[in-house]
C-alpha positions as CSV (number, residue, x, y, z in Angstrom):
1,M,-34.5,-59.1,34.0
2,D,-37.9,-59.0,32.5
3,E,-39.1,-57.1,29.5
4,K,-40.7,-54.4,31.6
5,E,-37.4,-53.6,33.4
6,I,-35.5,-53.5,30.1
7,I,-38.0,-51.0,28.8
8,I,-37.6,-48.8,31.9
9,I,-33.8,-49.0,31.8
10,A,-33.8,-48.1,28.1
11,A,-36.3,-45.3,28.7
12,I,-33.8,-43.8,31.2
13,A,-30.6,-44.6,29.3
14,I,-31.6,-43.1,26.0
15,P,-32.4,-39.6,27.4
16,V,-29.3,-39.7,29.6
17,T,-27.1,-40.7,26.6
18,L,-28.7,-37.9,24.5
19,V,-28.0,-35.4,27.3
20,I,-24.4,-36.5,27.5
21,I,-24.0,-36.3,23.7
22,V,-25.5,-32.8,23.7
23,I,-23.1,-31.7,26.6
24,V,-20.1,-33.1,24.7
25,L,-21.1,-31.4,21.5
26,F,-21.8,-28.2,23.2
27,S,-18.4,-28.4,24.9
28,V,-16.6,-29.1,21.6
29,F,-18.6,-26.3,19.9
30,S,-17.7,-23.8,22.7
31,R,-14.0,-24.6,22.5
32,R,-14.0,-24.2,18.8
33,K,-16.0,-21.0,19.0
34,N,-13.6,-19.6,21.7
35,R,-10.6,-20.7,19.5
36,L,-12.1,-19.0,16.5
37,L,-12.8,-15.8,18.5
38,Q,-9.2,-15.8,19.7
39,E,-7.9,-16.3,16.2
40,Q,-10.2,-13.5,14.9
41,E,-9.0,-11.2,17.8
42,K,-5.4,-12.1,17.0
43,A,-5.9,-11.4,13.3
44,K,-7.6,-8.0,14.1
45,K,-4.7,-7.0,16.3
46,A,-2.2,-7.9,13.6
47,F,-4.2,-6.0,11.0
48,D,-4.5,-2.9,13.3
49,R,-0.8,-3.1,14.1
50,E,0.2,-3.3,10.4
51,L,-2.3,-0.5,9.5
52,A,-0.8,1.8,12.2
53,E,2.7,1.0,11.0
54,S,1.7,1.6,7.4
55,Q,0.1,5.0,8.3
56,I,3.3,6.0,10.2
57,E,5.5,4.9,7.3
58,I,3.4,6.7,4.7
59,R,3.7,9.9,6.8
60,E,7.4,9.5,7.3
61,E,7.9,8.9,3.6
62,T,5.8,11.9,2.8
63,L,7.8,14.1,5.2
64,R,11.0,12.9,3.6
65,N,9.6,13.7,0.2
66,I,8.5,17.2,1.3
67,S,11.9,17.9,2.8
68,W,13.6,16.7,-0.4
69,E,11.4,18.7,-2.7
70,L,11.8,21.9,-0.6
71,H,15.6,21.6,-0.6
72,D,16.4,20.1,-4.0
73,N,13.6,21.5,-6.1
74,I,11.8,24.5,-4.8
75,G,14.9,25.8,-3.0
76,Q,16.9,25.7,-6.2
77,L,14.1,27.4,-8.1
78,M,14.0,30.3,-5.6
79,T,17.8,30.6,-5.6
80,L,17.7,30.8,-9.4
81,A,14.9,33.4,-9.2
82,K,17.0,35.5,-6.8
83,I,20.0,35.3,-9.2
84,Q,17.9,36.2,-12.2
85,A,16.3,39.1,-10.2
86,Q,19.8,40.5,-9.4
87,M,20.8,40.2,-13.0
88,A,17.6,41.9,-14.1
89,L,18.7,45.1,-12.3
90,E,21.1,45.6,-15.1
91,R,19.3,43.6,-17.8
92,P,15.5,44.3,-17.5
93,E,14.8,41.9,-20.4
94,L,15.4,39.1,-17.9
95,L,12.3,40.0,-15.8
96,N,10.3,37.6,-17.9
97,E,12.6,34.8,-16.9
98,V,12.3,35.8,-13.3
99,S,8.5,35.7,-13.6
100,E,8.6,32.3,-15.2
101,T,10.9,30.8,-12.6
102,I,8.8,32.2,-9.7
103,G,5.7,30.8,-11.5
104,T,7.2,27.4,-11.7
105,G,8.1,27.6,-8.0
106,I,4.5,28.5,-7.2
107,D,3.2,25.5,-9.2
108,E,5.6,23.2,-7.4
109,L,4.4,24.5,-4.0
110,R,0.8,23.9,-5.0
111,A,1.7,20.3,-6.0
112,L,3.5,19.9,-2.7
113,S,0.6,21.2,-0.7
114,K,-1.4,18.1,-1.6
115,L,1.1,16.1,0.3
116,I,1.4,18.5,3.3
117,N,-2.3,18.3,4.2
118,P,-2.7,15.1,6.2
119,E,-6.5,15.2,5.9
120,A,-6.2,15.4,2.1
121,L,-3.9,12.4,2.2
122,K,-6.4,10.4,4.3
123,S,-9.2,11.1,1.9
124,L,-7.3,10.1,-1.2
125,S,-8.3,6.9,-3.0
126,L,-5.7,4.4,-4.0
127,Q,-5.7,5.6,-7.6
128,E,-5.3,9.2,-6.5
129,A,-2.5,8.5,-4.1
130,V,-0.6,6.4,-6.7
131,S,-1.1,9.1,-9.3
132,L,0.4,11.7,-7.0
133,E,3.5,9.5,-6.5
134,I,3.8,9.0,-10.3
135,E,3.4,12.8,-10.9
136,R,6.1,13.5,-8.3
137,F,8.6,11.1,-9.9
138,N,8.1,12.7,-13.3
139,R,8.1,16.2,-12.0
140,L,11.4,15.7,-10.2
141,K,12.8,13.6,-13.0
142,F,13.7,10.7,-10.7
143,I,12.5,8.2,-13.3
144,A,10.2,8.1,-16.3
145,A,7.0,6.8,-14.6
146,E,3.7,5.9,-16.1
147,L,0.3,4.9,-14.6
148,K,-2.5,3.2,-16.5
149,V,-5.9,2.5,-15.0
150,Q,-8.0,-0.2,-16.7
151,G,-11.6,-0.8,-16.0
152,N,-13.8,1.1,-13.5
153,V,-14.0,0.9,-9.7
154,R,-17.1,-1.2,-9.4
155,R,-16.9,-1.9,-5.7
156,P,-15.6,0.6,-3.1
157,I,-12.4,-0.7,-1.3
158,E,-12.4,-0.1,2.5
159,S,-10.1,2.9,3.3
160,N,-7.9,0.9,5.7
161,T,-7.3,-1.7,3.0
162,Q,-6.4,1.1,0.5
163,I,-3.8,2.4,2.9
164,I,-2.1,-1.0,3.1
165,L,-2.3,-1.5,-0.7
166,F,-0.7,2.0,-1.2
167,R,2.0,1.3,1.4
168,I,2.9,-2.0,-0.4
169,L,3.3,-0.1,-3.7
170,Q,5.2,2.8,-2.0
171,E,7.7,0.3,-0.6
172,F,8.2,-1.1,-4.1
173,F,8.6,2.5,-5.5
174,S,11.1,3.3,-2.8
175,N,13.3,0.3,-3.7
176,T,13.0,1.1,-7.4
177,I,14.1,4.8,-6.9
178,K,16.9,4.0,-4.3
179,H,18.4,0.8,-5.5
180,S,17.3,-0.4,-9.0
181,R,19.0,2.3,-11.1
182,A,16.0,2.0,-13.4
183,S,15.1,4.6,-16.0
184,T,11.4,3.6,-16.3
185,L,8.6,2.5,-14.0
186,K,5.2,1.3,-15.3
187,V,2.2,0.8,-13.0
188,V,-1.2,-0.7,-13.9
189,L,-4.3,-0.7,-11.8
190,N,-6.8,-3.1,-13.4
191,Y,-10.3,-3.1,-11.9
192,S,-12.7,-5.9,-12.6
193,D,-16.0,-7.1,-11.0
194,E,-14.3,-9.3,-8.4
195,V,-10.6,-8.5,-8.4
196,L,-8.3,-5.5,-8.4
197,T,-5.0,-6.5,-10.1
198,I,-2.0,-4.3,-9.5
199,S,1.3,-4.5,-11.4
200,A,4.4,-2.4,-11.2
201,E,7.5,-3.0,-13.2
202,D,10.9,-1.3,-13.6
203,N,13.8,-1.9,-16.0
204,G,16.5,-1.8,-13.3
205,V,19.3,-4.0,-12.3
206,G,17.0,-6.6,-10.7
207,F,18.2,-9.2,-8.2
208,D,18.7,-12.9,-7.7
209,K,16.7,-15.0,-5.2
210,T,19.9,-15.3,-3.3
211,D,20.3,-11.6,-2.9
212,N,19.0,-9.7,0.1
213,F,18.1,-6.8,-2.2
214,M,14.8,-5.9,-0.7
215,G,15.3,-7.6,2.7
216,I,12.8,-6.6,5.4
217,G,10.9,-4.4,3.0
218,L,9.9,-7.4,0.8
219,K,8.9,-9.4,3.9
220,N,6.7,-6.5,5.1
221,M,5.0,-6.3,1.7
222,K,4.2,-10.0,1.7
223,T,2.9,-9.8,5.3
224,R,0.6,-6.9,4.6
225,A,-0.7,-8.5,1.4
226,Q,-1.6,-11.6,3.4
227,L,-3.5,-9.5,6.0
228,I,-5.8,-8.2,3.3
229,N,-6.3,-11.6,1.7
230,S,-4.2,-10.6,-1.3
231,T,-1.7,-12.6,-3.4
232,L,1.6,-10.9,-4.0
233,K,4.4,-12.0,-6.2
234,I,7.7,-10.3,-6.8
235,N,9.6,-11.4,-9.9
236,S,13.1,-10.2,-10.8
237,V,15.8,-11.1,-13.2
238,K,19.3,-9.9,-12.7
239,D,20.0,-7.0,-15.1
240,H,16.4,-7.1,-16.5
241,G,14.3,-5.4,-13.8
242,T,11.8,-6.2,-11.1
243,A,8.0,-6.7,-11.3
244,L,5.3,-6.7,-8.7
245,H,2.0,-8.5,-9.2
246,L,-0.7,-8.2,-6.6
247,K,-4.3,-9.4,-6.7
248,Y,-6.9,-8.2,-4.2
249,S,-10.3,-9.8,-4.2
250,Y,-13.4,-7.8,-3.2
251,L,-15.1,-11.0,-2.1
Protein backbone atom coordinates (compact mmCIF):
# COMPACT_ATOMS: atom_id res chain seq x y z
CA MET A 1 0.00 0.00 0.00
CA ASP A 2 1.55 3.20 -1.13
CA GLU A 3 1.53 6.54 0.62
CA LYS A 4 -1.31 7.89 -1.52
CA GLU A 5 -3.62 5.02 -0.54
CA ILE A 6 -2.76 5.47 3.14
CA ILE A 7 -3.67 9.13 2.91
CA ILE A 8 -6.99 8.30 1.20
CA ILE A 9 -7.85 5.68 3.82
CA ALA A 10 -6.93 8.05 6.64
CA ALA A 11 -8.97 10.81 5.03
CA ILE A 12 -11.99 8.50 5.03
CA ALA A 13 -11.39 6.85 8.41
CA ILE A 14 -10.96 10.01 10.41
CA PRO A 15 -14.35 11.58 9.50
CA VAL A 16 -16.09 8.21 9.94
CA THR A 17 -14.49 7.78 13.36
CA LEU A 18 -15.52 11.30 14.34
CA VAL A 19 -19.09 10.65 13.19
CA ILE A 20 -19.19 7.42 15.23
CA ILE A 21 -17.84 9.26 18.30
CA VAL A 22 -20.43 12.01 17.87
CA ILE A 23 -23.22 9.43 17.53
CA VAL A 24 -22.04 7.57 20.65
CA LEU A 25 -21.74 10.78 22.64
CA PHE A 26 -25.15 11.94 21.46
CA SER A 27 -26.65 8.59 22.43
CA VAL A 28 -25.08 8.74 25.89
CA PHE A 29 -26.19 12.36 26.32
CA SER A 30 -29.73 11.51 25.22
CA ARG A 31 -29.97 8.61 27.68
CA ARG A 32 -28.66 10.77 30.52
CA LYS A 33 -31.02 13.58 29.57
CA ASN A 34 -33.99 11.21 29.46
CA ARG A 35 -32.98 9.71 32.81
CA LEU A 36 -32.65 13.20 34.30
CA LEU A 37 -36.05 14.22 32.94
CA GLN A 38 -37.59 11.06 34.36
CA GLU A 39 -36.01 11.74 37.75
CA GLN A 40 -37.23 15.35 37.65
CA GLU A 41 -40.74 14.21 36.75
CA LYS A 42 -40.64 11.63 39.53
CA ALA A 43 -39.45 14.27 42.00
CA LYS A 44 -42.19 16.68 40.86
CA LYS A 45 -44.87 14.03 41.30
CA ALA A 46 -43.54 13.21 44.77
CA PHE A 47 -43.52 16.92 45.68
CA ASP A 48 -47.05 17.44 44.32
CA ARG A 49 -48.27 14.36 46.21
CA GLU A 50 -46.75 15.49 49.50
CA LEU A 51 -48.02 19.03 48.94
CA ALA A 52 -51.57 17.77 48.37
CA GLU A 53 -51.36 15.55 51.45
CA SER A 54 -49.98 18.44 53.51
CA GLN A 55 -52.83 20.70 52.42
CA ILE A 56 -55.41 18.03 53.28
CA GLU A 57 -53.82 17.37 56.66
CA ILE A 58 -53.70 21.09 57.48
CA ARG A 59 -57.41 21.41 56.61
CA GLU A 60 -58.26 18.33 58.69
CA GLU A 61 -56.24 19.62 61.64
CA THR A 62 -57.91 23.01 61.28
CA LEU A 63 -61.40 21.48 61.26
CA ARG A 64 -60.56 19.43 64.36
CA ASN A 65 -59.33 22.59 66.08
CA ILE A 66 -62.47 24.49 65.12
CA SER A 67 -64.70 21.67 66.39
CA TRP A 68 -62.70 21.51 69.61
CA GLU A 69 -62.87 25.26 70.20
CA LEU A 70 -66.58 25.47 69.42
CA HIS A 71 -67.37 22.67 71.86
CA ASP A 72 -64.87 23.13 74.66
CA ASN A 73 -64.28 26.86 74.63
CA ILE A 74 -66.96 28.93 72.95
CA GLY A 75 -69.70 26.45 73.88
CA GLN A 76 -68.73 26.70 77.53
CA LEU A 77 -68.62 30.50 77.37
CA MET A 78 -72.13 30.64 75.91
CA THR A 79 -73.39 28.18 78.52
CA LEU A 80 -71.86 30.34 81.25
CA ALA A 81 -73.43 33.47 79.73
CA LYS A 82 -76.83 31.74 79.72
CA ILE A 83 -76.51 30.79 83.40
CA GLN A 84 -75.37 34.29 84.31
CA ALA A 85 -78.29 35.81 82.36
CA GLN A 86 -80.77 33.61 84.23
CA MET A 87 -79.22 34.62 87.56
CA ALA A 88 -79.27 38.27 86.50
CA LEU A 89 -83.08 38.15 86.39
CA GLU A 90 -82.99 38.18 90.17
CA ARG A 91 -79.61 39.87 90.58
CA PRO A 92 -79.30 42.70 88.01
CA GLU A 93 -75.78 43.51 89.23
CA LEU A 94 -74.63 40.36 87.37
CA LEU A 95 -75.45 41.92 83.99
CA ASN A 96 -71.90 43.28 83.72
CA GLU A 97 -70.57 39.73 84.08
CA VAL A 98 -72.97 38.55 81.38
CA SER A 99 -71.73 41.29 79.08
CA GLU A 100 -68.08 40.42 79.76
CA THR A 101 -68.67 36.71 79.11
CA ILE A 102 -70.49 37.41 75.84
CA GLY A 103 -67.72 39.82 74.84
CA THR A 104 -65.11 37.13 75.49
CA GLY A 105 -67.14 34.72 73.35
CA ILE A 106 -67.26 37.24 70.51
CA ASP A 107 -63.48 37.72 70.69
CA GLU A 108 -63.00 33.95 70.56
CA LEU A 109 -65.27 33.72 67.50
CA ARG A 110 -63.29 36.45 65.75
CA ALA A 111 -60.06 34.59 66.42
CA LEU A 112 -61.65 31.37 65.19
CA SER A 113 -62.89 33.03 61.99
CA LYS A 114 -59.27 33.39 60.84
CA LEU A 115 -59.06 29.61 60.72
CA ILE A 116 -62.50 29.04 59.18
CA ASN A 117 -61.79 31.04 56.03
CA PRO A 118 -59.81 28.75 53.69
CA GLU A 119 -58.74 31.63 51.44
CA ALA A 120 -57.31 33.46 54.44
CA LEU A 121 -55.38 30.36 55.41
CA LYS A 122 -53.92 30.00 51.92
CA SER A 123 -52.74 33.60 51.92
CA LEU A 124 -50.99 33.38 55.30
CA SER A 125 -47.22 33.45 55.44
CA LEU A 126 -45.35 30.82 57.45
CA GLN A 127 -44.78 33.31 60.26
CA GLU A 128 -48.47 34.27 60.37
CA ALA A 129 -49.66 30.65 60.33
CA VAL A 130 -47.28 29.64 63.13
CA SER A 131 -48.28 32.74 65.12
CA LEU A 132 -51.95 31.74 64.90
CA GLU A 133 -51.12 28.27 66.22
CA ILE A 134 -49.13 29.72 69.13
CA GLU A 135 -51.93 32.16 69.95
CA ARG A 136 -54.46 29.31 69.95
CA PHE A 137 -52.35 27.19 72.32
CA ASN A 138 -52.10 30.08 74.76
CA ARG A 139 -55.72 31.15 74.40
CA LEU A 140 -57.00 27.65 75.17
CA LYS A 141 -54.29 27.13 77.81
CA PHE A 142 -53.08 23.91 76.20
CA ILE A 143 -49.48 24.87 76.88
CA ALA A 144 -47.40 27.98 77.56
CA ALA A 145 -46.21 28.67 74.01
CA GLU A 146 -43.80 31.31 72.75
CA LEU A 147 -42.77 32.41 69.25
CA LYS A 148 -39.65 34.44 68.51
CA VAL A 149 -38.79 35.81 65.07
CA GLN A 150 -35.19 36.78 64.48
CA GLY A 151 -33.93 38.66 61.44
CA ASN A 152 -36.06 39.78 58.52
CA VAL A 153 -37.53 37.93 55.56
CA ARG A 154 -35.00 38.88 52.90
CA ARG A 155 -36.16 36.48 50.20
CA PRO A 156 -39.76 35.37 49.62
CA ILE A 157 -40.35 31.65 50.15
CA GLU A 158 -42.52 29.97 47.54
CA SER A 159 -46.04 29.43 48.93
CA ASN A 160 -46.05 25.65 48.38
CA THR A 161 -42.78 25.37 50.29
CA GLN A 162 -44.26 27.41 53.15
CA ILE A 163 -47.21 25.00 53.31
CA ILE A 164 -44.86 22.03 53.71
CA LEU A 165 -42.74 23.86 56.30
CA PHE A 166 -45.86 24.71 58.28
CA ARG A 167 -47.14 21.13 58.10
CA ILE A 168 -43.82 19.84 59.47
CA LEU A 169 -44.13 22.22 62.41
CA GLN A 170 -47.82 21.41 62.88
CA GLU A 171 -46.95 17.72 63.11
CA PHE A 172 -44.41 18.50 65.83
CA PHE A 173 -46.93 20.70 67.69
CA SER A 174 -49.53 17.94 67.52
CA ASN A 175 -47.16 15.41 69.09
CA THR A 176 -46.19 17.91 71.77
CA ILE A 177 -49.81 18.67 72.71
CA LYS A 178 -51.07 15.08 72.53
CA HIS A 179 -48.19 13.03 73.86
CA SER A 180 -45.36 14.96 75.49
CA ARG A 181 -47.16 16.20 78.64
CA ALA A 182 -45.08 19.36 78.23
CA SER A 183 -45.86 22.64 79.97
CA THR A 184 -43.85 24.89 77.64
CA LEU A 185 -43.23 25.14 73.91
CA LYS A 186 -40.71 27.54 72.40
CA VAL A 187 -40.49 28.23 68.66
CA VAL A 188 -37.88 30.34 66.86
CA LEU A 189 -37.91 31.44 63.20
CA ASN A 190 -34.47 32.80 62.32
CA TYR A 191 -34.16 34.50 58.91
CA SER A 192 -30.75 35.16 57.40
CA ASP A 193 -29.58 36.03 53.88
CA GLU A 194 -29.35 32.42 52.72
CA VAL A 195 -31.05 30.21 55.29
CA LEU A 196 -34.24 30.04 57.32
CA THR A 197 -33.54 28.18 60.57
CA ILE A 198 -36.52 26.85 62.50
CA SER A 199 -36.34 25.44 66.00
CA ALA A 200 -39.12 24.17 68.25
CA GLU A 201 -38.55 22.77 71.71
CA ASP A 202 -40.79 21.41 74.45
CA ASN A 203 -40.02 20.34 78.03
CA GLY A 204 -42.05 17.14 77.89
CA VAL A 205 -41.34 13.50 78.64
CA GLY A 206 -39.17 13.03 75.56
CA PHE A 207 -38.42 9.61 74.07
CA ASP A 208 -35.59 7.19 73.41
CA LYS A 209 -34.40 6.29 69.92
CA THR A 210 -35.82 2.84 70.54
CA ASP A 211 -39.30 4.27 71.14
CA ASN A 212 -41.87 4.55 68.37
CA PHE A 213 -43.07 7.76 69.97
CA MET A 214 -43.64 9.76 66.80
CA GLY A 215 -43.83 6.84 64.38
CA ILE A 216 -45.20 7.65 60.94
CA GLY A 217 -45.43 11.33 61.82
CA LEU A 218 -41.66 11.61 62.24
CA LYS A 219 -41.07 9.77 58.96
CA ASN A 220 -43.46 12.13 57.16
CA MET A 221 -41.68 15.15 58.61
CA LYS A 222 -38.30 13.90 57.39
CA THR A 223 -39.65 12.98 53.94
CA ARG A 224 -41.19 16.41 53.49
CA ALA A 225 -38.05 18.16 54.64
CA GLN A 226 -36.04 16.26 52.01
CA LEU A 227 -38.50 17.27 49.27
CA ILE A 228 -37.80 20.96 49.88
CA ASN A 229 -34.04 20.42 50.25
CA SER A 230 -34.08 21.05 53.98
CA THR A 231 -32.19 19.36 56.78
CA LEU A 232 -34.30 18.18 59.70
CA LYS A 233 -33.12 16.85 63.05
CA ILE A 234 -35.24 15.69 65.96
CA ASN A 235 -33.36 15.45 69.25
CA SER A 236 -34.99 14.05 72.36
CA VAL A 237 -33.89 12.95 75.82
CA LYS A 238 -36.12 10.83 77.99
CA ASP A 239 -37.78 13.04 80.65
CA HIS A 240 -36.04 16.15 79.27
CA GLY A 241 -38.12 17.12 76.24
CA THR A 242 -37.90 17.08 72.47
CA ALA A 243 -36.41 19.60 70.03
CA LEU A 244 -36.81 20.10 66.30
CA HIS A 245 -34.14 21.82 64.20
CA LEU A 246 -34.78 22.54 60.53
CA LYS A 247 -32.71 24.48 58.02
CA TYR A 248 -34.17 25.64 54.72
CA SER A 249 -31.81 27.18 52.15
CA TYR A 250 -33.15 29.81 49.77
CA LEU A 251 -30.46 28.89 47.23
